[in-house]
PDB file with SEQRES, HELIX, SHEET and CRYST1 records, atoms N, CA, C and O in Angstrom:
SEQRES   1 A   88  MET ILE SER VAL GLU MET LYS THR ILE ILE ILE ASN LEU          
SEQRES   2 A   88  GLN PRO GLN GLN VAL ILE THR LYS ASP ASN VAL THR LEU          
SEQRES   3 A   88  LYS ILE ASP THR VAL VAL TYR PHE ARG THR VAL ASP PRO          
SEQRES   4 A   88  TYR LYS LEU VAL TYR LYS LEU GLY THR ASN ILE LYS GLU          
SEQRES   5 A   88  ILE ARG THR PHE ILE ALA GLU MET ALA TYR ASN ALA LEU          
SEQRES   6 A   88  ARG THR VAL ALA GLY GLU HIS THR PHE GLN GLU PHE LEU          
SEQRES   7 A   88  GLU ILE ARG GLY LYS LEU ALA ASP ALA LEU                      
HELIX    1 AA1 PRO A   39  LEU A   46  1                                   8    
HELIX    2 AA2 ILE A   50  GLY A   70  1                                  21    
HELIX    3 AA3 PHE A   74  GLU A   79  1                                   6    
HELIX    4 AA4 ARG A   81  ALA A   87  1                                   7    
SHEET    1 AA1 2 ILE A   9  ILE A  19  0                                        
SHEET    2 AA1 2 THR A  25  PHE A  34 -1                                        
CRYST1    1.000    1.000    1.000  90.00  90.00  90.00 P 1           1          
ATOM      1  N   MET A   1     113.411  75.454 109.190  1.00  0.00           N  
ATOM      2  CA  MET A   1     114.382  74.853 108.305  1.00  0.00           C  
ATOM      3  C   MET A   1     115.613  75.745 108.251  1.00  0.00           C  
ATOM      4  O   MET A   1     115.503  76.968 108.170  1.00  0.00           O  
ATOM      5  N   ILE A   2     116.777  75.125 108.296  1.00  0.00           N  
ATOM      6  CA  ILE A   2     118.046  75.837 108.258  1.00  0.00           C  
ATOM      7  C   ILE A   2     118.762  75.505 106.960  1.00  0.00           C  
ATOM      8  O   ILE A   2     118.900  74.334 106.607  1.00  0.00           O  
ATOM      9  N   SER A   3     119.215  76.524 106.252  1.00  0.00           N  
ATOM     10  CA  SER A   3     119.945  76.262 105.009  1.00  0.00           C  
ATOM     11  C   SER A   3     121.442  76.144 105.303  1.00  0.00           C  
ATOM     12  O   SER A   3     122.000  76.916 106.083  1.00  0.00           O  
ATOM     13  N   VAL A   4     122.068  75.175 104.669  1.00  0.00           N  
ATOM     14  CA  VAL A   4     123.493  74.924 104.844  1.00  0.00           C  
ATOM     15  C   VAL A   4     124.139  74.909 103.468  1.00  0.00           C  
ATOM     16  O   VAL A   4     123.668  74.232 102.554  1.00  0.00           O  
ATOM     17  N   GLU A   5     125.224  75.665 103.335  1.00  0.00           N  
ATOM     18  CA  GLU A   5     125.936  75.722 102.065  1.00  0.00           C  
ATOM     19  C   GLU A   5     126.735  74.431 101.869  1.00  0.00           C  
ATOM     20  O   GLU A   5     127.534  74.054 102.726  1.00  0.00           O  
ATOM     21  N   MET A   6     126.518  73.765 100.748  1.00  0.00           N  
ATOM     22  CA  MET A   6     127.138  72.469 100.490  1.00  0.00           C  
ATOM     23  C   MET A   6     128.298  72.546  99.491  1.00  0.00           C  
ATOM     24  O   MET A   6     128.977  71.547  99.257  1.00  0.00           O  
ATOM     25  N   LYS A   7     128.526  73.713  98.906  1.00  0.00           N  
ATOM     26  CA  LYS A   7     129.619  73.811  97.934  1.00  0.00           C  
ATOM     27  C   LYS A   7     130.955  74.000  98.649  1.00  0.00           C  
ATOM     28  O   LYS A   7     131.000  74.304  99.841  1.00  0.00           O  
ATOM     29  N   THR A   8     132.030  73.817  97.905  1.00  0.00           N  
ATOM     30  CA  THR A   8     133.370  73.954  98.465  1.00  0.00           C  
ATOM     31  C   THR A   8     133.643  75.427  98.772  1.00  0.00           C  
ATOM     32  O   THR A   8     133.394  76.309  97.949  1.00  0.00           O  
ATOM     33  N   ILE A   9     134.161  75.666  99.974  1.00  0.00           N  
ATOM     34  CA  ILE A   9     134.474  77.021 100.425  1.00  0.00           C  
ATOM     35  C   ILE A   9     135.987  77.138 100.562  1.00  0.00           C  
ATOM     36  O   ILE A   9     136.649  76.223 101.051  1.00  0.00           O  
ATOM     37  N   ILE A  10     136.524  78.266 100.127  1.00  0.00           N  
ATOM     38  CA  ILE A  10     137.961  78.509 100.180  1.00  0.00           C  
ATOM     39  C   ILE A  10     138.234  79.598 101.208  1.00  0.00           C  
ATOM     40  O   ILE A  10     137.604  80.656 101.194  1.00  0.00           O  
ATOM     41  N   ILE A  11     139.188  79.322 102.107  1.00  0.00           N  
ATOM     42  CA  ILE A  11     139.603  80.324 103.090  1.00  0.00           C  
ATOM     43  C   ILE A  11     141.090  80.571 102.886  1.00  0.00           C  
ATOM     44  O   ILE A  11     141.897  79.648 102.996  1.00  0.00           O  
ATOM     45  N   ASN A  12     141.452  81.812 102.590  1.00  0.00           N  
ATOM     46  CA  ASN A  12     142.853  82.198 102.461  1.00  0.00           C  
ATOM     47  C   ASN A  12     143.301  82.723 103.819  1.00  0.00           C  
ATOM     48  O   ASN A  12     142.919  83.824 104.214  1.00  0.00           O  
ATOM     49  N   LEU A  13     144.107  81.945 104.537  1.00  0.00           N  
ATOM     50  CA  LEU A  13     144.528  82.295 105.885  1.00  0.00           C  
ATOM     51  C   LEU A  13     145.715  83.247 105.860  1.00  0.00           C  
ATOM     52  O   LEU A  13     146.462  83.309 104.883  1.00  0.00           O  
ATOM     53  N   GLN A  14     145.871  83.977 106.939  1.00  0.00           N  
ATOM     54  CA  GLN A  14     147.002  84.878 107.093  1.00  0.00           C  
ATOM     55  C   GLN A  14     148.289  84.056 107.203  1.00  0.00           C  
ATOM     56  O   GLN A  14     148.266  82.950 107.743  1.00  0.00           O  
ATOM     57  N   PRO A  15     149.405  84.580 106.701  1.00  0.00           N  
ATOM     58  CA  PRO A  15     150.675  83.856 106.858  1.00  0.00           C  
ATOM     59  C   PRO A  15     150.940  83.568 108.335  1.00  0.00           C  
ATOM     60  O   PRO A  15     150.758  84.430 109.195  1.00  0.00           O  
ATOM     61  N   GLN A  16     151.371  82.347 108.605  1.00  0.00           N  
ATOM     62  CA  GLN A  16     151.576  81.886 109.973  1.00  0.00           C  
ATOM     63  C   GLN A  16     153.045  81.593 110.198  1.00  0.00           C  
ATOM     64  O   GLN A  16     153.679  80.947 109.364  1.00  0.00           O  
ATOM     65  N   GLN A  17     153.603  82.061 111.318  1.00  0.00           N  
ATOM     66  CA  GLN A  17     154.971  81.713 111.655  1.00  0.00           C  
ATOM     67  C   GLN A  17     154.949  80.429 112.469  1.00  0.00           C  
ATOM     68  O   GLN A  17     154.227  80.323 113.461  1.00  0.00           O  
ATOM     69  N   VAL A  18     155.744  79.457 112.043  1.00  0.00           N  
ATOM     70  CA  VAL A  18     155.833  78.174 112.732  1.00  0.00           C  
ATOM     71  C   VAL A  18     157.302  77.871 113.003  1.00  0.00           C  
ATOM     72  O   VAL A  18     158.196  78.386 112.331  1.00  0.00           O  
ATOM     73  N   ILE A  19     157.530  77.024 114.005  1.00  0.00           N  
ATOM     74  CA  ILE A  19     158.887  76.639 114.375  1.00  0.00           C  
ATOM     75  C   ILE A  19     159.072  75.172 114.049  1.00  0.00           C  
ATOM     76  O   ILE A  19     158.271  74.331 114.458  1.00  0.00           O  
ATOM     77  N   THR A  20     160.138  74.862 113.305  1.00  0.00           N  
ATOM     78  CA  THR A  20     160.421  73.486 112.913  1.00  0.00           C  
ATOM     79  C   THR A  20     161.097  72.742 114.060  1.00  0.00           C  
ATOM     80  O   THR A  20     161.406  73.319 115.102  1.00  0.00           O  
ATOM     81  N   LYS A  21     161.315  71.461 113.845  1.00  0.00           N  
ATOM     82  CA  LYS A  21     161.942  70.606 114.845  1.00  0.00           C  
ATOM     83  C   LYS A  21     163.343  71.084 115.219  1.00  0.00           C  
ATOM     84  O   LYS A  21     163.778  70.918 116.359  1.00  0.00           O  
ATOM     85  N   ASP A  22     164.049  71.681 114.250  1.00  0.00           N  
ATOM     86  CA  ASP A  22     165.399  72.179 114.511  1.00  0.00           C  
ATOM     87  C   ASP A  22     165.407  73.684 114.825  1.00  0.00           C  
ATOM     88  O   ASP A  22     166.419  74.354 114.623  1.00  0.00           O  
ATOM     89  N   ASN A  23     164.293  74.204 115.311  1.00  0.00           N  
ATOM     90  CA  ASN A  23     164.136  75.587 115.782  1.00  0.00           C  
ATOM     91  C   ASN A  23     164.365  76.661 114.724  1.00  0.00           C  
ATOM     92  O   ASN A  23     164.897  77.730 115.022  1.00  0.00           O  
ATOM     93  N   VAL A  24     163.969  76.378 113.506  1.00  0.00           N  
ATOM     94  CA  VAL A  24     164.001  77.372 112.440  1.00  0.00           C  
ATOM     95  C   VAL A  24     162.585  77.928 112.311  1.00  0.00           C  
ATOM     96  O   VAL A  24     161.616  77.170 112.265  1.00  0.00           O  
ATOM     97  N   THR A  25     162.472  79.240 112.253  1.00  0.00           N  
ATOM     98  CA  THR A  25     161.165  79.872 112.123  1.00  0.00           C  
ATOM     99  C   THR A  25     160.829  80.051 110.644  1.00  0.00           C  
ATOM    100  O   THR A  25     161.612  80.624 109.886  1.00  0.00           O  
ATOM    101  N   LEU A  26     159.666  79.559 110.246  1.00  0.00           N  
ATOM    102  CA  LEU A  26     159.185  79.691 108.876  1.00  0.00           C  
ATOM    103  C   LEU A  26     157.896  80.495 108.859  1.00  0.00           C  
ATOM    104  O   LEU A  26     157.108  80.443 109.803  1.00  0.00           O  
ATOM    105  N   LYS A  27     157.692  81.226 107.798  1.00  0.00           N  
ATOM    106  CA  LYS A  27     156.432  81.940 107.590  1.00  0.00           C  
ATOM    107  C   LYS A  27     155.730  81.248 106.429  1.00  0.00           C  
ATOM    108  O   LYS A  27     156.232  81.248 105.304  1.00  0.00           O  
ATOM    109  N   ILE A  28     154.569  80.659 106.703  1.00  0.00           N  
ATOM    110  CA  ILE A  28     153.892  79.828 105.714  1.00  0.00           C  
ATOM    111  C   ILE A  28     152.524  80.411 105.376  1.00  0.00           C  
ATOM    112  O   ILE A  28     151.723  80.712 106.261  1.00  0.00           O  
ATOM    113  N   ASP A  29     152.270  80.564 104.063  1.00  0.00           N  
ATOM    114  CA  ASP A  29     150.949  80.973 103.579  1.00  0.00           C  
ATOM    115  C   ASP A  29     150.086  79.722 103.442  1.00  0.00           C  
ATOM    116  O   ASP A  29     150.572  78.673 103.017  1.00  0.00           O  
ATOM    117  N   THR A  30     148.824  79.830 103.798  1.00  0.00           N  
ATOM    118  CA  THR A  30     147.953  78.659 103.787  1.00  0.00           C  
ATOM    119  C   THR A  30     146.615  78.993 103.150  1.00  0.00           C  
ATOM    120  O   THR A  30     146.052  80.067 103.366  1.00  0.00           O  
ATOM    121  N   VAL A  31     146.117  78.046 102.358  1.00  0.00           N  
ATOM    122  CA  VAL A  31     144.774  78.126 101.801  1.00  0.00           C  
ATOM    123  C   VAL A  31     144.050  76.848 102.203  1.00  0.00           C  
ATOM    124  O   VAL A  31     144.588  75.751 102.058  1.00  0.00           O  
ATOM    125  N   VAL A  32     142.831  76.993 102.706  1.00  0.00           N  
ATOM    126  CA  VAL A  32     142.043  75.842 103.159  1.00  0.00           C  
ATOM    127  C   VAL A  32     140.810  75.715 102.271  1.00  0.00           C  
ATOM    128  O   VAL A  32     140.092  76.687 102.033  1.00  0.00           O  
ATOM    129  N   TYR A  33     140.583  74.505 101.790  1.00  0.00           N  
ATOM    130  CA  TYR A  33     139.372  74.180 101.041  1.00  0.00           C  
ATOM    131  C   TYR A  33     138.550  73.239 101.916  1.00  0.00           C  
ATOM    132  O   TYR A  33     139.074  72.241 102.411  1.00  0.00           O  
ATOM    133  N   PHE A  34     137.269  73.544 102.111  1.00  0.00           N  
ATOM    134  CA  PHE A  34     136.430  72.614 102.850  1.00  0.00           C  
ATOM    135  C   PHE A  34     135.007  72.653 102.300  1.00  0.00           C  
ATOM    136  O   PHE A  34     134.577  73.624 101.677  1.00  0.00           O  
ATOM    137  N   ARG A  35     134.303  71.565 102.557  1.00  0.00           N  
ATOM    138  CA  ARG A  35     132.900  71.504 102.181  1.00  0.00           C  
ATOM    139  C   ARG A  35     132.158  70.687 103.218  1.00  0.00           C  
ATOM    140  O   ARG A  35     132.751  69.863 103.914  1.00  0.00           O  
ATOM    141  N   THR A  36     130.882  70.914 103.318  1.00  0.00           N  
ATOM    142  CA  THR A  36     130.040  70.202 104.274  1.00  0.00           C  
ATOM    143  C   THR A  36     129.647  68.853 103.703  1.00  0.00           C  
ATOM    144  O   THR A  36     129.112  68.763 102.597  1.00  0.00           O  
ATOM    145  N   VAL A  37     129.918  67.813 104.465  1.00  0.00           N  
ATOM    146  CA  VAL A  37     129.547  66.462 104.058  1.00  0.00           C  
ATOM    147  C   VAL A  37     128.254  66.055 104.738  1.00  0.00           C  
ATOM    148  O   VAL A  37     127.380  65.453 104.114  1.00  0.00           O  
ATOM    149  N   ASP A  38     128.130  66.383 106.023  1.00  0.00           N  
ATOM    150  CA  ASP A  38     126.939  66.035 106.796  1.00  0.00           C  
ATOM    151  C   ASP A  38     126.374  67.310 107.429  1.00  0.00           C  
ATOM    152  O   ASP A  38     126.860  67.740 108.475  1.00  0.00           O  
ATOM    153  N   PRO A  39     125.350  67.924 106.809  1.00  0.00           N  
ATOM    154  CA  PRO A  39     124.818  69.186 107.320  1.00  0.00           C  
ATOM    155  C   PRO A  39     124.242  69.069 108.734  1.00  0.00           C  
ATOM    156  O   PRO A  39     124.305  70.023 109.510  1.00  0.00           O  
ATOM    157  N   TYR A  40     123.689  67.920 109.063  1.00  0.00           N  
ATOM    158  CA  TYR A  40     123.127  67.727 110.401  1.00  0.00           C  
ATOM    159  C   TYR A  40     124.221  67.862 111.465  1.00  0.00           C  
ATOM    160  O   TYR A  40     124.031  68.556 112.464  1.00  0.00           O  
ATOM    161  N   LYS A  41     125.360  67.203 111.254  1.00  0.00           N  
ATOM    162  CA  LYS A  41     126.463  67.284 112.206  1.00  0.00           C  
ATOM    163  C   LYS A  41     127.027  68.701 112.280  1.00  0.00           C  
ATOM    164  O   LYS A  41     127.373  69.178 113.361  1.00  0.00           O  
ATOM    165  N   LEU A  42     127.119  69.367 111.143  1.00  0.00           N  
ATOM    166  CA  LEU A  42     127.627  70.732 111.116  1.00  0.00           C  
ATOM    167  C   LEU A  42     126.783  71.639 111.989  1.00  0.00           C  
ATOM    168  O   LEU A  42     127.315  72.360 112.834  1.00  0.00           O  
ATOM    169  N   VAL A  43     125.486  71.612 111.797  1.00  0.00           N  
ATOM    170  CA  VAL A  43     124.589  72.483 112.555  1.00  0.00           C  
ATOM    171  C   VAL A  43     124.555  72.073 114.023  1.00  0.00           C  
ATOM    172  O   VAL A  43     124.541  72.930 114.906  1.00  0.00           O  
ATOM    173  N   TYR A  44     124.543  70.784 114.283  1.00  0.00           N  
ATOM    174  CA  TYR A  44     124.466  70.287 115.648  1.00  0.00           C  
ATOM    175  C   TYR A  44     125.725  70.616 116.445  1.00  0.00           C  
ATOM    176  O   TYR A  44     125.633  70.984 117.616  1.00  0.00           O  
ATOM    177  N   LYS A  45     126.903  70.488 115.826  1.00  0.00           N  
ATOM    178  CA  LYS A  45     128.153  70.697 116.544  1.00  0.00           C  
ATOM    179  C   LYS A  45     128.679  72.123 116.491  1.00  0.00           C  
ATOM    180  O   LYS A  45     129.261  72.602 117.464  1.00  0.00           O  
ATOM    181  N   LEU A  46     128.482  72.815 115.362  1.00  0.00           N  
ATOM    182  CA  LEU A  46     129.075  74.144 115.194  1.00  0.00           C  
ATOM    183  C   LEU A  46     128.063  75.269 115.074  1.00  0.00           C  
ATOM    184  O   LEU A  46     128.436  76.435 115.201  1.00  0.00           O  
ATOM    185  N   GLY A  47     126.812  74.964 114.836  1.00  0.00           N  
ATOM    186  CA  GLY A  47     125.810  76.010 114.689  1.00  0.00           C  
ATOM    187  C   GLY A  47     125.659  76.458 113.246  1.00  0.00           C  
ATOM    188  O   GLY A  47     126.115  75.785 112.322  1.00  0.00           O  
ATOM    189  N   THR A  48     125.021  77.589 113.067  1.00  0.00           N  
ATOM    190  CA  THR A  48     124.737  78.079 111.720  1.00  0.00           C  
ATOM    191  C   THR A  48     125.496  79.354 111.360  1.00  0.00           C  
ATOM    192  O   THR A  48     125.418  79.807 110.218  1.00  0.00           O  
ATOM    193  N   ASN A  49     126.214  79.932 112.290  1.00  0.00           N  
ATOM    194  CA  ASN A  49     126.946  81.167 112.029  1.00  0.00           C  
ATOM    195  C   ASN A  49     128.183  80.858 111.192  1.00  0.00           C  
ATOM    196  O   ASN A  49     129.117  80.220 111.677  1.00  0.00           O  
ATOM    197  N   ILE A  50     128.194  81.300 109.953  1.00  0.00           N  
ATOM    198  CA  ILE A  50     129.281  80.978 109.028  1.00  0.00           C  
ATOM    199  C   ILE A  50     130.619  81.569 109.486  1.00  0.00           C  
ATOM    200  O   ILE A  50     131.669  80.977 109.235  1.00  0.00           O  
ATOM    201  N   LYS A  51     130.593  82.728 110.155  1.00  0.00           N  
ATOM    202  CA  LYS A  51     131.834  83.315 110.652  1.00  0.00           C  
ATOM    203  C   LYS A  51     132.451  82.433 111.735  1.00  0.00           C  
ATOM    204  O   LYS A  51     133.668  82.249 111.765  1.00  0.00           O  
ATOM    205  N   GLU A  52     131.626  81.891 112.618  1.00  0.00           N  
ATOM    206  CA  GLU A  52     132.130  80.998 113.662  1.00  0.00           C  
ATOM    207  C   GLU A  52     132.673  79.702 113.066  1.00  0.00           C  
ATOM    208  O   GLU A  52     133.688  79.177 113.524  1.00  0.00           O  
ATOM    209  N   ILE A  53     131.996  79.193 112.047  1.00  0.00           N  
ATOM    210  CA  ILE A  53     132.447  77.964 111.387  1.00  0.00           C  
ATOM    211  C   ILE A  53     133.790  78.202 110.702  1.00  0.00           C  
ATOM    212  O   ILE A  53     134.694  77.374 110.809  1.00  0.00           O  
ATOM    213  N   ARG A  54     133.926  79.318 110.004  1.00  0.00           N  
ATOM    214  CA  ARG A  54     135.194  79.640 109.334  1.00  0.00           C  
ATOM    215  C   ARG A  54     136.315  79.843 110.341  1.00  0.00           C  
ATOM    216  O   ARG A  54     137.451  79.435 110.099  1.00  0.00           O  
ATOM    217  N   THR A  55     135.999  80.474 111.477  1.00  0.00           N  
ATOM    218  CA  THR A  55     136.999  80.658 112.526  1.00  0.00           C  
ATOM    219  C   THR A  55     137.449  79.313 113.083  1.00  0.00           C  
ATOM    220  O   THR A  55     138.640  79.099 113.309  1.00  0.00           O  
ATOM    221  N   PHE A  56     136.504  78.410 113.304  1.00  0.00           N  
ATOM    222  CA  PHE A  56     136.828  77.075 113.793  1.00  0.00           C  
ATOM    223  C   PHE A  56     137.730  76.336 112.810  1.00  0.00           C  
ATOM    224  O   PHE A  56     138.730  75.740 113.211  1.00  0.00           O  
ATOM    225  N   ILE A  57     137.383  76.373 111.526  1.00  0.00           N  
ATOM    226  CA  ILE A  57     138.182  75.709 110.497  1.00  0.00           C  
ATOM    227  C   ILE A  57     139.585  76.312 110.434  1.00  0.00           C  
ATOM    228  O   ILE A  57     140.573  75.587 110.322  1.00  0.00           O  
ATOM    229  N   ALA A  58     139.668  77.648 110.508  1.00  0.00           N  
ATOM    230  CA  ALA A  58     140.973  78.319 110.463  1.00  0.00           C  
ATOM    231  C   ALA A  58     141.840  77.912 111.653  1.00  0.00           C  
ATOM    232  O   ALA A  58     143.028  77.641 111.482  1.00  0.00           O  
ATOM    233  N   GLU A  59     141.270  77.865 112.841  1.00  0.00           N  
ATOM    234  CA  GLU A  59     142.033  77.469 114.024  1.00  0.00           C  
ATOM    235  C   GLU A  59     142.502  76.026 113.924  1.00  0.00           C  
ATOM    236  O   GLU A  59     143.615  75.709 114.344  1.00  0.00           O  
ATOM    237  N   MET A  60     141.676  75.152 113.376  1.00  0.00           N  
ATOM    238  CA  MET A  60     142.078  73.761 113.180  1.00  0.00           C  
ATOM    239  C   MET A  60     143.233  73.679 112.173  1.00  0.00           C  
ATOM    240  O   MET A  60     144.162  72.891 112.350  1.00  0.00           O  
ATOM    241  N   ALA A  61     143.170  74.492 111.124  1.00  0.00           N  
ATOM    242  CA  ALA A  61     144.235  74.501 110.114  1.00  0.00           C  
ATOM    243  C   ALA A  61     145.544  75.017 110.707  1.00  0.00           C  
ATOM    244  O   ALA A  61     146.606  74.447 110.458  1.00  0.00           O  
ATOM    245  N   TYR A  62     145.473  76.101 111.497  1.00  0.00           N  
ATOM    246  CA  TYR A  62     146.674  76.629 112.143  1.00  0.00           C  
ATOM    247  C   TYR A  62     147.282  75.594 113.088  1.00  0.00           C  
ATOM    248  O   TYR A  62     148.500  75.422 113.133  1.00  0.00           O  
ATOM    249  N   ASN A  63     146.433  74.916 113.830  1.00  0.00           N  
ATOM    250  CA  ASN A  63     146.906  73.892 114.761  1.00  0.00           C  
ATOM    251  C   ASN A  63     147.600  72.752 114.015  1.00  0.00           C  
ATOM    252  O   ASN A  63     148.671  72.303 114.423  1.00  0.00           O  
ATOM    253  N   ALA A  64     146.998  72.292 112.938  1.00  0.00           N  
ATOM    254  CA  ALA A  64     147.604  71.217 112.137  1.00  0.00           C  
ATOM    255  C   ALA A  64     148.924  71.677 111.532  1.00  0.00           C  
ATOM    256  O   ALA A  64     149.884  70.908 111.483  1.00  0.00           O  
ATOM    257  N   LEU A  65     148.979  72.906 111.078  1.00  0.00           N  
ATOM    258  CA  LEU A  65     150.200  73.454 110.488  1.00  0.00           C  
ATOM    259  C   LEU A  65     151.335  73.483 111.506  1.00  0.00           C  
ATOM    260  O   LEU A  65     152.455  73.077 111.199  1.00  0.00           O  
ATOM    261  N   ARG A  66     151.050  73.963 112.718  1.00  0.00           N  
ATOM    262  CA  ARG A  66     152.076  74.004 113.764  1.00  0.00           C  
ATOM    263  C   ARG A  66     152.520  72.601 114.168  1.00  0.00           C  
ATOM    264  O   ARG A  66     153.703  72.370 114.416  1.00  0.00           O  
ATOM    265  N   THR A  67     151.574  71.667 114.236  1.00  0.00           N  
ATOM    266  CA  THR A  67     151.904  70.296 114.614  1.00  0.00           C  
ATOM    267  C   THR A  67     152.824  69.639 113.589  1.00  0.00           C  
ATOM    268  O   THR A  67     153.839  69.040 113.947  1.00  0.00           O  
ATOM    269  N   VAL A  68     152.466  69.754 112.325  1.00  0.00           N  
ATOM    270  CA  VAL A  68     153.286  69.149 111.269  1.00  0.00           C  
ATOM    271  C   VAL A  68     154.650  69.833 111.194  1.00  0.00           C  
ATOM    272  O   VAL A  68     155.662  69.159 111.000  1.00  0.00           O  
ATOM    273  N   ALA A  69     154.698  71.142 111.342  1.00  0.00           N  
ATOM    274  CA  ALA A  69     155.976  71.856 111.284  1.00  0.00           C  
ATOM    275  C   ALA A  69     156.884  71.439 112.430  1.00  0.00           C  
ATOM    276  O   ALA A  69     158.094  71.309 112.242  1.00  0.00           O  
ATOM    277  N   GLY A  70     156.325  71.228 113.608  1.00  0.00           N  
ATOM    278  CA  GLY A  70     157.122  70.848 114.764  1.00  0.00           C  
ATOM    279  C   GLY A  70     157.679  69.444 114.685  1.00  0.00           C  
ATOM    280  O   GLY A  70     158.602  69.104 115.425  1.00  0.00           O  
ATOM    281  N   GLU A  71     157.143  68.629 113.810  1.00  0.00           N  
ATOM    282  CA  GLU A  71     157.606  67.247 113.677  1.00  0.00           C  
ATOM    283  C   GLU A  71     158.710  67.072 112.635  1.00  0.00           C  
ATOM    284  O   GLU A  71     159.285  65.990 112.520  1.00  0.00           O  
ATOM    285  N   HIS A  72     159.011  68.134 111.870  1.00  0.00           N  
ATOM    286  CA  HIS A  72     159.980  68.019 110.775  1.00  0.00           C  
ATOM    287  C   HIS A  72     161.015  69.129 110.852  1.00  0.00           C  
ATOM    288  O   HIS A  72     160.765  70.203 111.399  1.00  0.00           O  
ATOM    289  N   THR A  73     162.175  68.846 110.294  1.00  0.00           N  
ATOM    290  CA  THR A  73     163.238  69.852 110.230  1.00  0.00           C  
ATOM    291  C   THR A  73     163.055  70.718 108.983  1.00  0.00           C  
ATOM    292  O   THR A  73     162.258  70.409 108.098  1.00  0.00           O  
ATOM    293  N   PHE A  74     163.818  71.810 108.942  1.00  0.00           N  
ATOM    294  CA  PHE A  74     163.763  72.703 107.789  1.00  0.00           C  
ATOM    295  C   PHE A  74     164.175  71.979 106.515  1.00  0.00           C  
ATOM    296  O   PHE A  74     163.567  72.169 105.461  1.00  0.00           O  
ATOM    297  N   GLN A  75     165.202  71.157 106.612  1.00  0.00           N  
ATOM    298  CA  GLN A  75     165.673  70.399 105.446  1.00  0.00           C  
ATOM    299  C   GLN A  75     164.574  69.478 104.927  1.00  0.00           C  
ATOM    300  O   GLN A  75     164.398  69.346 103.716  1.00  0.00           O  
ATOM    301  N   GLU A  76     163.836  68.841 105.832  1.00  0.00           N  
ATOM    302  CA  GLU A  76     162.727  67.970 105.421  1.00  0.00           C  
ATOM    303  C   GLU A  76     161.634  68.774 104.715  1.00  0.00           C  
ATOM    304  O   GLU A  76     161.014  68.288 103.769  1.00  0.00           O  
ATOM    305  N   PHE A  77     161.400  69.996 105.175  1.00  0.00           N  
ATOM    306  CA  PHE A  77     160.426  70.855 104.497  1.00  0.00           C  
ATOM    307  C   PHE A  77     160.816  71.069 103.043  1.00  0.00           C  
ATOM    308  O   PHE A  77     159.964  71.057 102.155  1.00  0.00           O  
ATOM    309  N   LEU A  78     162.100  71.262 102.807  1.00  0.00           N  
ATOM    310  CA  LEU A  78     162.567  71.489 101.445  1.00  0.00           C  
ATOM    311  C   LEU A  78     162.513  70.215 100.605  1.00  0.00           C  
ATOM    312  O   LEU A  78     162.204  70.270  99.414  1.00  0.00           O  
ATOM    313  N   GLU A  79     162.811  69.071 101.218  1.00  0.00           N  
ATOM    314  CA  GLU A  79     162.909  67.824 100.467  1.00  0.00           C  
ATOM    315  C   GLU A  79     161.570  67.150 100.205  1.00  0.00           C  
ATOM    316  O   GLU A  79     161.339  66.649  99.104  1.00  0.00           O  
ATOM    317  N   ILE A  80     160.696  67.128 101.184  1.00  0.00           N  
ATOM    318  CA  ILE A  80     159.431  66.378 101.059  1.00  0.00           C  
ATOM    319  C   ILE A  80     158.220  67.311 101.132  1.00  0.00           C  
ATOM    320  O   ILE A  80     157.244  67.027 101.827  1.00  0.00           O  
ATOM    321  N   ARG A  81     158.295  68.378 100.436  1.00  0.00           N  
ATOM    322  CA  ARG A  81     157.253  69.403 100.455  1.00  0.00           C  
ATOM    323  C   ARG A  81     155.871  68.839 100.077  1.00  0.00           C  
ATOM    324  O   ARG A  81     154.872  69.179 100.711  1.00  0.00           O  
ATOM    325  N   GLY A  82     155.814  67.994  99.065  1.00  0.00           N  
ATOM    326  CA  GLY A  82     154.542  67.409  98.619  1.00  0.00           C  
ATOM    327  C   GLY A  82     153.930  66.511  99.668  1.00  0.00           C  
ATOM    328  O   GLY A  82     152.721  66.551  99.894  1.00  0.00           O  
ATOM    329  N   LYS A  83     154.759  65.697 100.314  1.00  0.00           N  
ATOM    330  CA  LYS A  83     154.253  64.809 101.360  1.00  0.00           C  
ATOM    331  C   LYS A  83     153.723  65.598 102.560  1.00  0.00           C  
ATOM    332  O   LYS A  83     152.723  65.218 103.169  1.00  0.00           O  
ATOM    333  N   LEU A  84     154.397  66.688 102.889  1.00  0.00           N  
ATOM    334  CA  LEU A  84     153.918  67.533 103.993  1.00  0.00           C  
ATOM    335  C   LEU A  84     152.586  68.185 103.645  1.00  0.00           C  
ATOM    336  O   LEU A  84     151.708  68.302 104.501  1.00  0.00           O  
ATOM    337  N   ALA A  85     152.434  68.606 102.407  1.00  0.00           N  
ATOM    338  CA  ALA A  85     151.157  69.196 101.972  1.00  0.00           C  
ATOM    339  C   ALA A  85     150.036  68.170 102.080  1.00  0.00           C  
ATOM    340  O   ALA A  85     148.921  68.504 102.482  1.00  0.00           O  
ATOM    341  N   ASP A  86     150.332  66.912 101.717  1.00  0.00           N  
ATOM    342  CA  ASP A  86     149.333  65.852 101.844  1.00  0.00           C  
ATOM    343  C   ASP A  86     148.996  65.579 103.304  1.00  0.00           C  
ATOM    344  O   ASP A  86     147.841  65.326 103.643  1.00  0.00           O  
ATOM    345  N   ALA A  87     150.015  65.632 104.172  1.00  0.00           N  
ATOM    346  CA  ALA A  87     149.793  65.384 105.607  1.00  0.00           C  
ATOM    347  C   ALA A  87     148.877  66.440 106.209  1.00  0.00           C  
ATOM    348  O   ALA A  87     148.067  66.147 107.088  1.00  0.00           O  
ATOM    349  N   LEU A  88     149.013  67.655 105.733  1.00  0.00           N  
ATOM    350  CA  LEU A  88     148.148  68.721 106.247  1.00  0.00           C  
ATOM    351  C   LEU A  88     146.743  68.563 105.718  1.00  0.00           C  
ATOM    352  O   LEU A  88     145.867  69.366 106.040  1.00  0.00           O  
TER     353      LEU A  88                                                      
END                                                                             
């Protein structure tokens, strides 16, 4: 039997430099909240090593952050900050 943590886990990521659509470099602090919904899929796809799972989640968050930043200009970051947070 394998135990899987089902509570919400918080990961405070290192500040990430991203480039906006208009080539402005931003340094963004990120916090990720995640929880396991399907323990079977978690173990089957990612294994049981919590460090590897956290690394995977962090890399996915960094990737999403860079993708969203590249689709918007700096001015849009200032104007629609809440919508961008929801998109991430």
